[in-house]
A tleap script that builds the chain and sets N, CA, C and O, in Angstrom:
source leaprc.protein.ff14SB
mol = sequence {
  NLEU LYS ALA ILE GLY VAL ALA CYS GLN ARG
  THR TRP ASP ILE ILE LYS LEU THR PHE LEU
  GLY ILE ILE GLN MET VAL SER GLY GLN MET
  GLY ALA GLY ASP VAL ALA GLY PRO VAL GLY
  ILE ILE GLN MET ILE GLY GLU SER ALA ARG
  PHE GLY LEU ILE TYR LEU ILE ASN LEU THR
  ALA LEU ILE SER ILE ASN LEU GLY LEU LEU
  ASN LEU LEU PRO ILE PRO ALA LEU ASP GLY
  SER LYS LEU ILE PHE LEU GLY ILE GLU GLY
  ILE ARG GLY LYS PRO ILE ASP VAL GLN LYS
  GLU ASN MET VAL THR ILE ILE GLY PHE ALA
  LEU LEU MET THR LEU MET LEU PHE VAL THR
  TYR GLN ASP ILE VAL ARG LEU LEU PHE CLYS
}
set mol.1.N position { -4.736 -19.056 -9.488 }
set mol.1.CA position { -4.454 -17.759 -9.958 }
set mol.1.C position { -5.891 -16.936 -9.904 }
set mol.1.O position { -5.956 -15.769 -9.518 }
set mol.2.N position { -7.057 -17.724 -10.356 }
set mol.2.CA position { -8.137 -16.892 -10.495 }
set mol.2.C position { -8.621 -16.424 -9.153 }
set mol.2.O position { -9.234 -15.360 -9.059 }
set mol.3.N position { -8.330 -17.291 -7.964 }
set mol.3.CA position { -8.697 -17.147 -6.564 }
set mol.3.C position { -8.028 -15.978 -6.185 }
set mol.3.O position { -8.667 -15.141 -5.547 }
set mol.4.N position { -6.681 -15.742 -6.506 }
set mol.4.CA position { -5.986 -14.677 -6.119 }
set mol.4.C position { -6.496 -13.292 -6.712 }
set mol.4.O position { -6.421 -12.213 -6.124 }
set mol.5.N position { -6.937 -13.473 -7.764 }
set mol.5.CA position { -7.486 -12.219 -8.439 }
set mol.5.C position { -8.760 -11.669 -7.869 }
set mol.5.O position { -9.045 -10.486 -7.682 }
set mol.6.N position { -9.588 -12.910 -7.589 }
set mol.6.CA position { -10.839 -12.542 -6.881 }
set mol.6.C position { -10.642 -12.019 -5.528 }
set mol.6.O position { -11.354 -11.097 -5.129 }
set mol.7.N position { -9.613 -12.602 -4.695 }
set mol.7.CA position { -9.345 -11.986 -3.398 }
set mol.7.C position { -8.922 -10.585 -3.395 }
set mol.7.O position { -9.286 -9.771 -2.547 }
set mol.8.N position { -8.136 -10.332 -4.381 }
set mol.8.CA position { -7.547 -8.813 -4.606 }
set mol.8.C position { -8.691 -7.892 -4.870 }
set mol.8.O position { -8.769 -6.813 -4.282 }
set mol.9.N position { -9.661 -8.325 -5.817 }
set mol.9.CA position { -10.795 -7.560 -6.170 }
set mol.9.C position { -11.706 -7.359 -4.991 }
set mol.9.O position { -12.163 -6.237 -4.771 }
set mol.10.N position { -11.990 -8.366 -4.234 }
set mol.10.CA position { -12.899 -8.419 -3.012 }
set mol.10.C position { -12.239 -7.438 -1.918 }
set mol.10.O position { -12.909 -6.604 -1.309 }
set mol.11.N position { -10.867 -7.623 -1.733 }
set mol.11.CA position { -10.162 -6.737 -0.720 }
set mol.11.C position { -10.254 -5.219 -1.168 }
set mol.11.O position { -10.404 -4.342 -0.317 }
set mol.12.N position { -10.158 -4.917 -2.544 }
set mol.12.CA position { -10.292 -3.528 -2.999 }
set mol.12.C position { -11.697 -3.081 -2.850 }
set mol.12.O position { -11.901 -1.878 -2.691 }
set mol.13.N position { -12.689 -3.915 -2.882 }
set mol.13.CA position { -14.102 -3.442 -2.583 }
set mol.13.C position { -14.336 -3.276 -1.380 }
set mol.13.O position { -15.147 -2.399 -1.086 }
set mol.14.N position { -13.754 -3.998 -0.405 }
set mol.14.CA position { -13.855 -3.693 1.135 }
set mol.14.C position { -13.254 -2.365 1.485 }
set mol.14.O position { -13.824 -1.560 2.221 }
set mol.15.N position { -12.066 -2.159 0.926 }
set mol.15.CA position { -11.324 -0.918 1.113 }
set mol.15.C position { -12.239 0.181 0.607 }
set mol.15.O position { -12.467 1.121 1.369 }
set mol.16.N position { -12.784 0.162 -0.597 }
set mol.16.CA position { -13.644 1.342 -0.959 }
set mol.16.C position { -14.821 1.494 -0.004 }
set mol.16.O position { -15.148 2.602 0.420 }
set mol.17.N position { -15.403 0.468 0.303 }
set mol.17.CA position { -16.688 0.639 1.238 }
set mol.17.C position { -16.211 1.183 2.626 }
set mol.17.O position { -16.975 1.891 3.284 }
set mol.18.N position { -15.064 0.891 3.045 }
set mol.18.CA position { -14.686 1.265 4.305 }
set mol.18.C position { -14.437 2.849 4.277 }
set mol.18.O position { -14.864 3.575 5.175 }
set mol.19.N position { -13.809 3.266 3.321 }
set mol.19.CA position { -13.641 4.694 2.970 }
set mol.19.C position { -14.828 5.498 2.748 }
set mol.19.O position { -14.932 6.674 3.100 }
set mol.20.N position { -15.863 4.715 2.057 }
set mol.20.CA position { -17.284 5.428 1.849 }
set mol.20.C position { -17.936 5.423 3.162 }
set mol.20.O position { -18.636 6.400 3.428 }
set mol.21.N position { -17.825 4.517 3.995 }
set mol.21.CA position { -18.299 4.491 5.409 }
set mol.21.C position { -17.775 5.632 6.228 }
set mol.21.O position { -18.533 6.338 6.892 }
set mol.22.N position { -16.503 5.809 6.181 }
set mol.22.CA position { -15.820 6.886 6.989 }
set mol.22.C position { -16.341 8.111 6.466 }
set mol.22.O position { -16.776 8.899 7.305 }
set mol.23.N position { -16.393 8.454 5.221 }
set mol.23.CA position { -16.949 9.601 4.598 }
set mol.23.C position { -18.470 9.833 5.051 }
set mol.23.O position { -18.863 10.966 5.331 }
set mol.24.N position { -19.280 8.750 5.109 }
set mol.24.CA position { -20.672 9.046 5.503 }
set mol.24.C position { -20.642 9.226 7.057 }
set mol.24.O position { -21.548 9.897 7.551 }
set mol.25.N position { -19.772 8.739 7.800 }
set mol.25.CA position { -19.684 9.100 9.259 }
set mol.25.C position { -19.428 10.694 9.535 }
set mol.25.O position { -20.011 11.391 10.366 }
set mol.26.N position { -18.437 11.069 8.649 }
set mol.26.CA position { -17.892 12.431 8.973 }
set mol.26.C position { -19.029 13.349 8.431 }
set mol.26.O position { -19.277 14.385 9.048 }
set mol.27.N position { -19.691 13.044 7.377 }
set mol.27.CA position { -20.518 14.008 6.859 }
set mol.27.C position { -21.934 13.898 7.492 }
set mol.27.O position { -22.873 14.589 7.097 }
set mol.28.N position { -22.028 13.040 8.442 }
set mol.28.CA position { -23.413 12.820 9.121 }
set mol.28.C position { -24.506 11.950 8.419 }
set mol.28.O position { -25.640 11.845 8.887 }
set mol.29.N position { -24.116 11.356 7.314 }
set mol.29.CA position { -24.986 10.515 6.521 }
set mol.29.C position { -25.248 9.113 7.388 }
set mol.29.O position { -26.225 8.388 7.200 }
set mol.30.N position { -24.297 8.884 8.284 }
set mol.30.CA position { -24.287 7.569 8.935 }
set mol.30.C position { -24.357 7.978 10.462 }
set mol.30.O position { -23.624 8.882 10.863 }
set mol.31.N position { -25.183 7.361 11.280 }
set mol.31.CA position { -25.323 7.604 12.651 }
set mol.31.C position { -24.487 6.704 13.552 }
set mol.31.O position { -23.802 5.763 13.151 }
set mol.32.N position { -24.622 7.103 14.830 }
set mol.32.CA position { -23.745 6.263 15.687 }
set mol.32.C position { -24.446 5.004 15.932 }
set mol.32.O position { -23.772 4.100 16.426 }
set mol.33.N position { -25.809 4.757 15.650 }
set mol.33.CA position { -26.237 3.477 15.689 }
set mol.33.C position { -25.937 2.483 14.778 }
set mol.33.O position { -26.204 1.294 14.951 }
set mol.34.N position { -25.296 3.029 13.650 }
set mol.34.CA position { -24.871 2.124 12.509 }
set mol.34.C position { -23.443 1.632 12.633 }
set mol.34.O position { -22.946 0.976 11.717 }
set mol.35.N position { -22.798 1.911 13.684 }
set mol.35.CA position { -21.490 1.504 13.992 }
set mol.35.C position { -21.678 0.360 15.025 }
set mol.35.O position { -22.585 0.334 15.857 }
set mol.36.N position { -20.617 -0.678 14.858 }
set mol.36.CA position { -20.659 -1.933 15.822 }
set mol.36.C position { -19.432 -1.708 16.524 }
set mol.36.O position { -18.457 -1.285 15.903 }
set mol.37.N position { -19.365 -1.982 17.939 }
set mol.37.CA position { -18.149 -2.098 18.670 }
set mol.37.C position { -18.028 -3.489 19.108 }
set mol.37.O position { -18.682 -4.389 18.580 }
set mol.38.N position { -17.168 -3.686 20.102 }
set mol.38.CA position { -16.852 -5.126 20.397 }
set mol.38.C position { -18.084 -5.845 20.501 }
set mol.38.O position { -18.247 -6.827 19.777 }
set mol.39.N position { -19.097 -5.439 21.417 }
set mol.39.CA position { -20.243 -6.365 21.600 }
set mol.39.C position { -20.941 -6.565 20.341 }
set mol.39.O position { -21.306 -7.708 20.064 }
set mol.40.N position { -21.196 -5.518 19.468 }
set mol.40.CA position { -21.665 -5.829 18.195 }
set mol.40.C position { -21.062 -6.875 17.263 }
set mol.40.O position { -21.738 -7.651 16.587 }
set mol.41.N position { -19.740 -6.826 17.285 }
set mol.41.CA position { -18.812 -7.580 16.562 }
set mol.41.C position { -18.855 -8.965 16.923 }
set mol.41.O position { -18.865 -9.843 16.060 }
set mol.42.N position { -18.885 -9.231 18.259 }
set mol.42.CA position { -19.186 -10.602 18.727 }
set mol.42.C position { -20.458 -11.088 18.337 }
set mol.42.O position { -20.623 -12.267 18.023 }
set mol.43.N position { -21.364 -10.250 18.340 }
set mol.43.CA position { -22.709 -10.695 17.901 }
set mol.43.C position { -22.743 -11.197 16.419 }
set mol.43.O position { -23.271 -12.231 16.010 }
set mol.44.N position { -22.105 -10.299 15.741 }
set mol.44.CA position { -22.168 -10.641 14.315 }
set mol.44.C position { -21.200 -12.002 13.996 }
set mol.44.O position { -21.431 -12.730 13.030 }
set mol.45.N position { -20.152 -12.227 14.890 }
set mol.45.CA position { -19.450 -13.373 14.702 }
set mol.45.C position { -20.291 -14.650 14.938 }
set mol.45.O position { -20.287 -15.603 14.158 }
set mol.46.N position { -20.995 -14.591 16.052 }
set mol.46.CA position { -21.919 -15.630 16.304 }
set mol.46.C position { -22.966 -15.961 15.224 }
set mol.46.O position { -23.223 -17.123 14.907 }
set mol.47.N position { -23.563 -14.877 14.669 }
set mol.47.CA position { -24.480 -15.059 13.504 }
set mol.47.C position { -23.624 -15.558 12.259 }
set mol.47.O position { -24.058 -16.488 11.579 }
set mol.48.N position { -22.630 -15.059 12.010 }
set mol.48.CA position { -21.798 -15.646 10.936 }
set mol.48.C position { -21.622 -17.126 11.095 }
set mol.48.O position { -21.859 -17.936 10.199 }
set mol.49.N position { -21.192 -17.423 12.288 }
set mol.49.CA position { -20.702 -18.874 12.588 }
set mol.49.C position { -22.120 -19.714 12.473 }
set mol.49.O position { -22.023 -20.857 12.027 }
set mol.50.N position { -23.240 -19.302 12.788 }
set mol.50.CA position { -24.481 -20.055 12.734 }
set mol.50.C position { -24.582 -20.373 11.049 }
set mol.50.O position { -24.734 -21.554 10.736 }
set mol.51.N position { -24.509 -19.446 10.060 }
set mol.51.CA position { -24.652 -19.623 8.886 }
set mol.51.C position { -23.585 -20.531 8.130 }
set mol.51.O position { -23.807 -21.125 7.075 }
set mol.52.N position { -22.552 -20.539 8.746 }
set mol.52.CA position { -21.411 -21.553 8.111 }
set mol.52.C position { -19.952 -20.925 8.252 }
set mol.52.O position { -19.719 -19.765 8.594 }
set mol.53.N position { -19.070 -21.842 7.946 }
set mol.53.CA position { -17.718 -21.581 7.993 }
set mol.53.C position { -17.197 -20.376 6.998 }
set mol.53.O position { -16.327 -19.559 7.298 }
set mol.54.N position { -17.834 -20.429 5.887 }
set mol.54.CA position { -17.323 -19.444 4.821 }
set mol.54.C position { -17.909 -18.088 5.184 }
set mol.54.O position { -17.283 -17.100 4.798 }
set mol.55.N position { -18.994 -17.919 5.854 }
set mol.55.CA position { -19.447 -16.636 6.183 }
set mol.55.C position { -18.529 -16.056 7.428 }
set mol.55.O position { -18.229 -14.865 7.512 }
set mol.56.N position { -18.168 -16.951 8.279 }
set mol.56.CA position { -17.273 -16.520 9.326 }
set mol.56.C position { -15.751 -16.139 8.900 }
set mol.56.O position { -15.055 -15.263 9.414 }
set mol.57.N position { -15.421 -16.969 7.887 }
set mol.57.CA position { -13.971 -16.457 7.105 }
set mol.57.C position { -14.208 -15.038 6.458 }
set mol.57.O position { -13.403 -14.124 6.636 }
set mol.58.N position { -15.266 -14.908 5.755 }
set mol.58.CA position { -15.475 -13.608 5.109 }
set mol.58.C position { -15.676 -12.453 6.086 }
set mol.58.O position { -15.259 -11.328 5.809 }
set mol.59.N position { -16.266 -12.704 7.145 }
set mol.59.CA position { -16.397 -11.611 8.278 }
set mol.59.C position { -14.966 -11.466 8.852 }
set mol.59.O position { -14.600 -10.306 9.042 }
set mol.60.N position { -14.115 -12.442 9.153 }
set mol.60.CA position { -12.965 -12.320 9.735 }
set mol.60.C position { -12.018 -11.442 8.704 }
set mol.60.O position { -11.335 -10.490 9.081 }
set mol.61.N position { -12.086 -11.899 7.392 }
set mol.61.CA position { -11.456 -10.941 6.488 }
set mol.61.C position { -11.810 -9.603 6.380 }
set mol.61.O position { -10.944 -8.744 6.208 }
set mol.62.N position { -13.140 -9.301 6.471 }
set mol.62.CA position { -13.673 -7.992 6.550 }
set mol.62.C position { -13.181 -7.136 7.794 }
set mol.62.O position { -12.735 -5.992 7.709 }
set mol.63.N position { -13.327 -7.841 8.921 }
set mol.63.CA position { -12.677 -7.124 10.124 }
set mol.63.C position { -11.136 -6.920 10.112 }
set mol.63.O position { -10.706 -5.884 10.620 }
set mol.64.N position { -10.290 -7.794 9.590 }
set mol.64.CA position { -8.919 -7.562 9.332 }
set mol.64.C position { -8.653 -6.484 8.491 }
set mol.64.O position { -7.824 -5.638 8.825 }
set mol.65.N position { -9.292 -6.413 7.381 }
set mol.65.CA position { -9.024 -5.267 6.370 }
set mol.65.C position { -9.354 -3.962 7.090 }
set mol.65.O position { -8.547 -3.033 7.101 }
set mol.66.N position { -10.605 -3.890 7.723 }
set mol.66.CA position { -11.087 -2.666 8.421 }
set mol.66.C position { -10.111 -2.304 9.442 }
set mol.66.O position { -9.725 -1.136 9.429 }
set mol.67.N position { -9.633 -3.112 10.343 }
set mol.67.CA position { -8.680 -2.846 11.440 }
set mol.67.C position { -7.496 -2.152 10.731 }
set mol.67.O position { -7.071 -1.073 11.143 }
set mol.68.N position { -6.970 -2.782 9.665 }
set mol.68.CA position { -5.781 -2.496 9.128 }
set mol.68.C position { -5.682 -0.938 8.466 }
set mol.68.O position { -4.783 -0.108 8.598 }
set mol.69.N position { -6.823 -0.868 7.781 }
set mol.69.CA position { -7.101 0.546 7.365 }
set mol.69.C position { -7.244 1.562 8.331 }
set mol.69.O position { -6.607 2.614 8.296 }
set mol.70.N position { -8.082 1.260 9.204 }
set mol.70.CA position { -8.302 2.384 10.229 }
set mol.70.C position { -7.134 2.626 11.140 }
set mol.70.O position { -7.002 3.720 11.689 }
set mol.71.N position { -6.252 1.609 11.326 }
set mol.71.CA position { -5.019 1.873 11.900 }
set mol.71.C position { -4.157 2.718 11.224 }
set mol.71.O position { -3.379 3.415 11.875 }
set mol.72.N position { -4.179 2.760 10.006 }
set mol.72.CA position { -3.451 3.780 9.258 }
set mol.72.C position { -4.027 5.289 9.090 }
set mol.72.O position { -3.427 6.122 8.411 }
set mol.73.N position { -5.000 5.511 9.632 }
set mol.73.CA position { -5.625 6.816 9.512 }
set mol.73.C position { -4.810 7.764 10.478 }
set mol.73.O position { -4.395 7.358 11.564 }
set mol.74.N position { -4.622 8.941 10.059 }
set mol.74.CA position { -3.658 9.897 10.883 }
set mol.74.C position { -4.371 10.349 12.291 }
set mol.74.O position { -4.465 11.522 12.654 }
set mol.75.N position { -4.783 9.388 12.909 }
set mol.75.CA position { -5.303 9.703 14.283 }
set mol.75.C position { -4.332 9.470 15.503 }
set mol.75.O position { -3.833 8.352 15.633 }
set mol.76.N position { -4.057 10.412 16.349 }
set mol.76.CA position { -3.080 10.337 17.355 }
set mol.76.C position { -3.478 8.935 18.004 }
set mol.76.O position { -4.665 8.611 18.051 }
set mol.77.N position { -2.527 8.153 18.476 }
set mol.77.CA position { -2.354 6.961 19.033 }
set mol.77.C position { -2.436 5.656 18.133 }
set mol.77.O position { -2.279 4.511 18.559 }
set mol.78.N position { -2.719 6.030 16.754 }
set mol.78.CA position { -2.671 4.888 15.884 }
set mol.78.C position { -1.382 5.120 14.917 }
set mol.78.O position { -0.767 6.182 14.814 }
set mol.79.N position { -1.103 3.908 14.229 }
set mol.79.CA position { 0.021 3.907 13.503 }
set mol.79.C position { 0.087 5.102 12.488 }
set mol.79.O position { 1.154 5.672 12.263 }
set mol.80.N position { -1.004 5.435 11.930 }
set mol.80.CA position { -1.064 6.528 10.889 }
set mol.80.C position { -0.495 7.821 11.575 }
set mol.80.O position { 0.253 8.480 10.853 }
set mol.81.N position { -0.705 8.272 12.766 }
set mol.81.CA position { -0.116 9.383 13.308 }
set mol.81.C position { 1.409 9.271 13.299 }
set mol.81.O position { 2.077 10.268 13.024 }
set mol.82.N position { 2.000 8.078 13.594 }
set mol.82.CA position { 3.299 7.752 13.850 }
set mol.82.C position { 3.915 8.148 12.504 }
set mol.82.O position { 4.917 8.862 12.457 }
set mol.83.N position { 3.247 7.629 11.305 }
set mol.83.CA position { 3.823 7.955 10.042 }
set mol.83.C position { 3.787 9.554 9.770 }
set mol.83.O position { 4.707 10.150 9.210 }
set mol.84.N position { 2.773 10.077 10.174 }
set mol.84.CA position { 2.816 11.572 10.025 }
set mol.84.C position { 4.025 12.341 10.839 }
set mol.84.O position { 4.682 13.254 10.341 }
set mol.85.N position { 4.185 11.907 11.963 }
set mol.85.CA position { 5.350 12.294 12.742 }
set mol.85.C position { 6.511 12.219 12.032 }
set mol.85.O position { 7.232 13.200 11.852 }
set mol.86.N position { 6.790 10.924 11.537 }
set mol.86.CA position { 8.058 10.459 10.816 }
set mol.86.C position { 8.167 11.398 9.542 }
set mol.86.O position { 9.250 11.891 9.227 }
set mol.87.N position { 7.037 11.619 8.842 }
set mol.87.CA position { 7.180 12.384 7.701 }
set mol.87.C position { 7.501 13.922 8.142 }
set mol.87.O position { 8.395 14.542 7.566 }
set mol.88.N position { 6.832 14.432 9.053 }
set mol.88.CA position { 7.373 15.668 9.523 }
set mol.88.C position { 8.813 15.880 10.028 }
set mol.88.O position { 9.474 16.902 9.845 }
set mol.89.N position { 9.226 14.723 10.721 }
set mol.89.CA position { 10.761 14.768 11.063 }
set mol.89.C position { 11.542 14.684 9.858 }
set mol.89.O position { 12.632 15.256 9.820 }
set mol.90.N position { 11.031 13.917 8.685 }
set mol.90.CA position { 11.809 13.774 7.580 }
set mol.90.C position { 11.882 15.130 6.803 }
set mol.90.O position { 12.927 15.413 6.217 }
set mol.91.N position { 10.916 15.893 6.780 }
set mol.91.CA position { 10.857 17.170 6.157 }
set mol.91.C position { 11.559 18.259 6.936 }
set mol.91.O position { 12.217 19.081 6.297 }
set mol.92.N position { 11.488 18.344 8.203 }
set mol.92.CA position { 12.156 19.202 9.091 }
set mol.92.C position { 13.751 18.761 9.245 }
set mol.92.O position { 14.602 19.620 9.477 }
set mol.93.N position { 14.048 17.533 9.116 }
set mol.93.CA position { 15.364 17.222 9.235 }
set mol.93.C position { 15.797 17.160 10.714 }
set mol.93.O position { 16.992 17.218 11.006 }
set mol.94.N position { 14.814 17.038 11.669 }
set mol.94.CA position { 15.203 16.823 13.005 }
set mol.94.C position { 13.998 16.316 13.759 }
set mol.94.O position { 12.872 16.657 13.395 }
set mol.95.N position { 14.179 15.514 14.795 }
set mol.95.CA position { 12.945 14.991 15.591 }
set mol.95.C position { 12.047 15.810 16.113 }
set mol.95.O position { 12.359 16.946 16.468 }
set mol.96.N position { 10.863 15.346 16.217 }
set mol.96.CA position { 9.768 16.280 17.069 }
set mol.96.C position { 10.025 15.890 18.646 }
set mol.96.O position { 10.236 14.766 19.101 }
set mol.97.N position { 9.952 17.059 19.304 }
set mol.97.CA position { 9.962 16.803 20.766 }
set mol.97.C position { 9.158 15.727 21.301 }
set mol.97.O position { 7.936 15.698 21.156 }
set mol.98.N position { 9.868 14.776 21.963 }
set mol.98.CA position { 9.291 13.618 22.572 }
set mol.98.C position { 7.983 13.877 23.375 }
set mol.98.O position { 6.958 13.220 23.194 }
set mol.99.N position { 8.099 14.871 24.263 }
set mol.99.CA position { 7.121 15.241 25.235 }
set mol.99.C position { 5.934 15.725 24.291 }
set mol.99.O position { 4.834 15.395 24.733 }
set mol.100.N position { 5.904 16.396 23.151 }
set mol.100.CA position { 4.846 16.991 22.485 }
set mol.100.C position { 4.298 15.832 21.876 }
set mol.100.O position { 3.078 15.722 21.996 }
set mol.101.N position { 4.996 14.786 21.147 }
set mol.101.CA position { 4.435 13.771 20.537 }
set mol.101.C position { 3.684 12.849 21.592 }
set mol.101.O position { 2.636 12.258 21.333 }
set mol.102.N position { 4.339 12.798 22.800 }
set mol.102.CA position { 3.720 11.742 23.549 }
set mol.102.C position { 2.306 12.542 24.197 }
set mol.102.O position { 1.335 11.859 24.525 }
set mol.103.N position { 2.298 13.834 24.322 }
set mol.103.CA position { 1.020 14.404 24.708 }
set mol.103.C position { -0.052 14.350 23.682 }
set mol.103.O position { -1.228 14.082 23.925 }
set mol.104.N position { 0.463 14.636 22.476 }
set mol.104.CA position { -0.670 14.333 21.260 }
set mol.104.C position { -1.168 12.895 21.363 }
set mol.104.O position { -2.368 12.633 21.279 }
set mol.105.N position { -0.213 11.955 21.550 }
set mol.105.CA position { -0.659 10.358 21.496 }
set mol.105.C position { -1.592 10.181 22.652 }
set mol.105.O position { -2.652 9.584 22.468 }
set mol.106.N position { -1.236 10.718 23.990 }
set mol.106.CA position { -2.119 10.565 25.007 }
set mol.106.C position { -3.453 11.133 24.786 }
set mol.106.O position { -4.425 10.442 25.094 }
set mol.107.N position { -3.609 12.191 24.339 }
set mol.107.CA position { -4.941 12.818 24.002 }
set mol.107.C position { -5.565 12.062 22.952 }
set mol.107.O position { -6.742 11.779 23.177 }
set mol.108.N position { -5.102 11.677 21.906 }
set mol.108.CA position { -5.640 10.720 20.940 }
set mol.108.C position { -6.074 9.472 21.534 }
set mol.108.O position { -7.139 9.011 21.123 }
set mol.109.N position { -5.370 8.783 22.520 }
set mol.109.CA position { -5.731 7.662 23.148 }
set mol.109.C position { -6.785 7.930 23.895 }
set mol.109.O position { -7.740 7.169 23.740 }
set mol.110.N position { -6.917 8.944 24.801 }
set mol.110.CA position { -8.195 9.213 25.528 }
set mol.110.C position { -9.447 9.313 24.698 }
set mol.110.O position { -10.512 8.794 25.031 }
set mol.111.N position { -9.255 10.014 23.594 }
set mol.111.CA position { -10.334 10.252 22.702 }
set mol.111.C position { -10.767 8.854 22.021 }
set mol.111.O position { -11.943 8.621 21.743 }
set mol.112.N position { -9.909 8.111 21.822 }
set mol.112.CA position { -10.241 6.743 21.304 }
set mol.112.C position { -11.013 5.905 22.171 }
set mol.112.O position { -12.015 5.278 21.826 }
set mol.113.N position { -10.433 5.926 23.464 }
set mol.113.CA position { -11.032 5.300 24.588 }
set mol.113.C position { -12.527 5.682 24.733 }
set mol.113.O position { -13.487 4.911 24.745 }
set mol.114.N position { -12.524 6.922 24.831 }
set mol.114.CA position { -14.134 7.553 24.937 }
set mol.114.C position { -14.887 7.184 23.841 }
set mol.114.O position { -16.078 6.931 24.021 }
set mol.115.N position { -14.319 7.095 22.535 }
set mol.115.CA position { -15.272 6.575 21.327 }
set mol.115.C position { -15.657 5.174 21.597 }
set mol.115.O position { -16.796 4.804 21.312 }
set mol.116.N position { -14.691 4.264 22.191 }
set mol.116.CA position { -14.859 2.913 22.338 }
set mol.116.C position { -16.027 2.615 23.367 }
set mol.116.O position { -16.929 1.790 23.229 }
set mol.117.N position { -15.807 3.469 24.424 }
set mol.117.CA position { -16.858 3.311 25.512 }
set mol.117.C position { -18.182 3.632 24.987 }
set mol.117.O position { -19.128 2.924 25.330 }
set mol.118.N position { -18.386 4.771 24.072 }
set mol.118.CA position { -19.567 5.144 23.430 }
set mol.118.C position { -20.105 4.123 22.733 }
set mol.118.O position { -21.270 3.758 22.888 }
set mol.119.N position { -19.225 3.559 21.857 }
set mol.119.CA position { -19.804 2.570 20.759 }
set mol.119.C position { -20.231 1.332 21.580 }
set mol.119.O position { -21.268 0.729 21.303 }
set mol.120.N position { -19.472 0.985 22.528 }
set mol.120.CA position { -19.853 -0.456 23.274 }
set mol.120.C position { -21.081 -0.151 23.979 }
set mol.120.O position { -21.936 -1.033 24.057 }
set mol.121.N position { -21.316 1.209 24.607 }
set mol.121.CA position { -22.655 1.413 25.329 }
set mol.121.C position { -23.695 1.342 24.132 }
set mol.121.O position { -24.797 0.839 24.353 }
set mol.122.N position { -23.414 1.776 23.004 }
set mol.122.CA position { -24.493 1.744 21.977 }
set mol.122.C position { -24.847 0.305 21.692 }
set mol.122.O position { -26.011 -0.083 21.592 }
set mol.123.N position { -23.818 -0.445 21.570 }
set mol.123.CA position { -23.941 -1.990 21.294 }
set mol.123.C position { -24.822 -2.660 22.271 }
set mol.123.O position { -25.678 -3.482 21.943 }
set mol.124.N position { -24.553 -2.230 23.650 }
set mol.124.CA position { -25.301 -2.933 24.809 }
set mol.124.C position { -26.820 -2.340 24.640 }
set mol.124.O position { -27.781 -3.110 24.656 }
set mol.125.N position { -26.965 -1.072 24.495 }
set mol.125.CA position { -28.417 -0.612 24.330 }
set mol.125.C position { -29.141 -1.243 23.171 }
set mol.125.O position { -30.313 -1.609 23.259 }
set mol.126.N position { -28.471 -1.350 22.173 }
set mol.126.CA position { -29.232 -2.150 21.092 }
set mol.126.C position { -29.479 -3.499 21.163 }
set mol.126.O position { -30.461 -4.041 20.655 }
set mol.127.N position { -28.432 -4.168 21.909 }
set mol.127.CA position { -28.805 -5.636 22.196 }
set mol.127.C position { -29.886 -5.770 23.304 }
set mol.127.O position { -30.659 -6.723 23.210 }
set mol.128.N position { -30.009 -4.943 24.302 }
set mol.128.CA position { -31.123 -5.004 25.323 }
set mol.128.C position { -32.285 -4.635 24.810 }
set mol.128.O position { -33.278 -5.264 25.177 }
set mol.129.N position { -32.426 -3.639 23.934 }
set mol.129.CA position { -33.797 -3.160 23.551 }
set mol.129.C position { -34.183 -3.386 21.970 }
set mol.129.O position { -34.869 -2.642 21.270 }
set mol.130.N position { -33.622 -4.481 21.646 }
set mol.130.CA position { -33.842 -4.810 20.229 }
set mol.130.C position { -35.219 -5.340 19.950 }
set mol.130.O position { -35.539 -5.655 18.803 }
savepdb mol mol.pdb
quit
């Protein structure tokens, strides 16, 4: 039972730190060099594995919690935007035009892919010029 309480507390701490990081990114306190993409995450996984299994498990939990939270943000192409659309439909009492919803999703997806390419580029530059 104590382990469940500790796990819940650590999960809550990670959630708070994730939102703090998002606020720092939006406010400009955190730069693009402070964010890791797929290449950076793989590098962190390798480093964690070298330190031991518990570090790898902790990193896995951190990544899982972060992905779950970020997926719930109201950004088009993520589940959070779908929840917003469902809320709007519930308030209006009628569905949103599928073509409009698809257009918003496509634009959001394109922006997310652009961000992913940028972050991956940053990871590679950081790896090469470290």
